[in-house]
N, C-alpha and C positions, 0 to 999 in steps of 0.2 A: 432187159427191156425197161424195167422200172428206173434204172439209173439213167437210161437214155431219155425217158420221159421227164425226169427231174431236170436234166440238163436243158432240154428243150423249154421247159417251163421257166427256168432261170433266165435263159436267153430271151424268151418272150417278155418276161418281167423287165429285163434290162432295156429291151427295145421300147417298151411302153413308157418306162421311166425317162429314157432319152427323148422320146417324142414329147412327153409332157414338159420336160425342161425346155425344149425348143419352143414349145407353145408359150410357156411363161415368158421366156426371153423376147420372143417375137411380139407378143401381145403388149407387154409393158414398154418395149422400145417403140412400137407403133403409136401407142397412146401418148408417149412422151413428146413425140413430134407432131401430134395432131392439133395442138392448141386447145384441147378440152380441159386443161387445167387440173387442179387438185381433185375436183369431183370426178373427172374422167378417169383418173388413176385409181381412185377409190372404187369406182364401178368395175374397172378391169380386174382389180384384186378380188372383188366379190365374185365375179364370173369365174375366175381361176380356182378359187377355193370353196365356193358355195357357202362361205361363212360371212356373217355380217361384218362390215368394216367401218371403223371410225378413224378419222385423221384429226389429230389435235395440233394446235400451235404450241409454241414453247411455254405458254402460260397455262395450257390445259384446256383452252377453249376449243370446242369442236369446229373444225374448218370444213369438213365434209363427212358424210355418212352414206352408206349404201347397204341395201338389204333390209331396211326397216325404217320406222318413223324416227324423226329427230329425237335424240335422247333428252328427256325432260323430267327431272333435272339430270344433267350429265355429271357423272363422277369421274374426274380426270384420273389418269393413271397415277397411283401413289397416294391420292387423296391429299391429306394435310402434310404427308411426308414425301411429296412429289420430288423435290430436289434430291433427297437421299435415294429414292427409288431409281431415278434417272442416273445418278452417279454410280450406283451399284451395277446397273445394266451396262453402262459404258465400261466399267471395270471388267465385267465378265466377257464382253465382246460378242455375245450371242443373244438372240431374242429371249425374253423372260416372260414368265407367267405371273399375272396379278389377278388372283381370284379366277373368274371365268374368262379372262382375257389373256391373249398372248400379244405382247407388244415388242416393237423394236424402235430404236431411235432414228429420227431423221436428222442427219447432221452433215455439216461440211467441215471436214477436218476435225478440229476439237470443239467447234461451235455446235451445240444442240439447237436445232431449228424447230423441232416438234417431235411427235410420236405417231406411229401408225399401228393400229391394233386389230386383231381378229377376235370376234366374240365366239368363244368355244366352250360353252357350258357343259357339253357332253364329251369333251376331250377327244374329239374325232380328228383333229388336225394331224396330218402326217408330215413326213420329212419334206415332201415337195411343197406342201402348204407353207412350211417355214421358209423354203427357198423363195417362194413367191413373195412372202412378207418381206424378206431381206432385200429382194430386188426392187420391190415397190418403194422401199425406204430410200434406196439409191436414186430412183427416178424422182421421188418427191423432194429430195434434197436439192436437185437441180431446179425444180419448179419453185421451191421456196426461195432459193438464192436468187433466181431470176426476178421474182416479185420484189425482193428486198432491194436489188439493184435499181429496178424501175422506180420504186418509191423514193429511194435516196436521190436518184437523178432528178425526178420531178420536184422534190423538195428544194434541191439546189437551184434548179431553174427558176422556181417561184421566188426564192430568196434573192437571187441575182437580179431578177426583173424588178422586184419591189425596190431594192437598193438603187438600181439605176433610175427608176421613176422618181424616187425621193431626191436624188442628186440632180436630176434633169436630163432628159434625153429627147430625141426628135419624135414627133407624134406618130409617123407612119410605121417606123420600125417597132415602136413600143406597142402599137395596136396589133401588129402581126405577131409579135412574141406572145402577147397576152392571149390572142385568139388561139394559139397553139396549146395554151394551158387552160382553155375553156373559160377565159375571163374577157368581158367586153369593155374595152376602153374607149369605144366610140360613143358612149353615153357618159353623162357626168359621173365622176367618182369622187369619193371623200376619204380623206386621211384621218384616222383616229389613233391617238396614242394612249396607252394604258400603263399605269404604274401601280403595283401592289406591294405593300410592306409585309412584314411578318414571315419572310422566307418562302413566299409562294413562288413556285417555279414558273419560269417563262413558258414552258411547254404546257403547263396546266392552264395558264391564262390564254394562250393561243388556242388551245382546244376548245375552251369555254367560249371564246369570242367567235370562233368559226361556227360553233353549234348555234349560238344566238343568231348569227347572220343567216344561217340556213332556215331557222324557224321564222325569221323576219322576212324570208323570201328575197334575200340579197345574196349575190355572189361575192365571195371574199377571198382576198389574198392576205396572208399573215406572215410577218417576219419578226423574229425575236432579236432584241438588242440587249446588251448588258444591263441598261438602266430602264428599259421600257419594252413594251410589245407594240408593234405597229400594225394596224388593221386598215386595209384598203377595201372599200365597198362601193358597189354601183348604186348607191343611195346614201342618204344622210341618216345615220343612226339616231335613235331617240336615247338621250343620255341616261335617263332614269331607268329605262327598261334594260339597257345594256349593263349598267352598273349592278342592278339587282340580280341579273342572270349570272354574271361572273362571280359576284359575292356568294351566291348560292352554290355554284359549282366548286368554288375554292374554299368554301366554309370560312371565308374571311371578308369582313366589310371594310378592311383598311386599304381601300383602293381609290385611286383618282383617275379620271378620264378627261381627256381634252379632244374636242372634235373640231376640225377645220371646216371651212365652207367648201361647197362643191366645186370641183375643177372640171370645166367643160371639156378641156383637152388634156392629154397626158402631160404636156409641157407646163401646165398650171399646177401640177401636183406638188412641186417643191413649195409653192406658196401655201397650199392647203396644209402641208406638213408643218411649215413654220407657224401657221395659225393654230394648229392642233397643239403644238408645243407651248405656245403662248397661253392657250386656254387651260392646259394642264398646269402650267406654272401658277396662274391665277387661282385655280381650284385648290392646289396644294397649299398656297399661302393665305387662303381665306380663313375665316373663323370656323368654317365647317369644311375641312380639307377632304373629306371622303365623299365621293359622289362624282357626277359628271357635268361638264359644261360645254356648250357650243361657243365657238369663237364669235359667231354673229350675235350672241346674247351678252357679250362682255361690256358693251357700251363704252364708256370713257377708258376702261382698262385696256382697250385695244391699242391705244396710242401712248399710254404711260410707259416710260422706260424705253421708248423706241424713237428717240429724237433723231437718230441717224437714218431711220427708215422713212424717208419722205414720201414714197408712194403709199405707204400705209396711212400716214397722216392725211394725205390728199384724198384717199378713198373714204376715210371716216368723215372728213369735212363735207365731201360731195354727197355722202349719204344723208347727212342731216341738214345741210345748208344748200344743197344743189338746186332745188326748186327756187329758193329765194335768190341765189346768185344768178340763175338763168333769167329770172324775172327782172 
């Protein structure tokens, strides 16, 4: 009788375990296709394990947490030895414990995209909790990879749009493409070019320029070129403010900025780009090369060295002598 009861208990435990495995699989599969994102997956893992959950990106920043308040400050897995901890975890091929936490890697093939962890100070996590952790890492890998593809696609579309605008394109298609990216070309836009010395990376300049535009309540598109960074804004930047902001963010004041005049239509942006390049050239060749200049403030420098650009000379003459010529 006792043996029969033990067999029945084992069968019952096996059935319970299979049901829980099915629940883990069904829950995480459902949340993966629900569009609830990283936070939804963290909440599902919390529900399955009854343990607090944190999802970190590849740098250790918390992307989502469930079952408690936001960690402040958050100590990423591995701390100062994060890379070594992640490397060891990848070599072992199983979830690892780091203090009060059990973590597993979110990765796509050999690329580590982040970490998902369970907070387990009382060491109550069982085998099926670990199964849920591993399965959630697989689902999170798909989510992280999807976000990365979307970001790369949007970046490419923005870069292609700006390059086409600088080269010249028709107004209507340009407006429609920009609208899809959340930028309004049906209002005047301005081209600004930025050049920094001292090995400052274009990515850093682009990020700083975009942040300044946001603070100035302007919408911006940014593209990086080998010799400069190009900023397109639905407004005319204030050169001193922009220069100081980027100098502060890059910790380098060895930068020069040229700002073109506003383009009423997208087809006028190549002209604004040429003006910005001219303003940058004048700024860099001046006695005080670091700072910013608007093309409209160049005065006579607008037509020097531009003998072949007759429309530019005509515009300059009309600006200063137009009323007299009309009279």
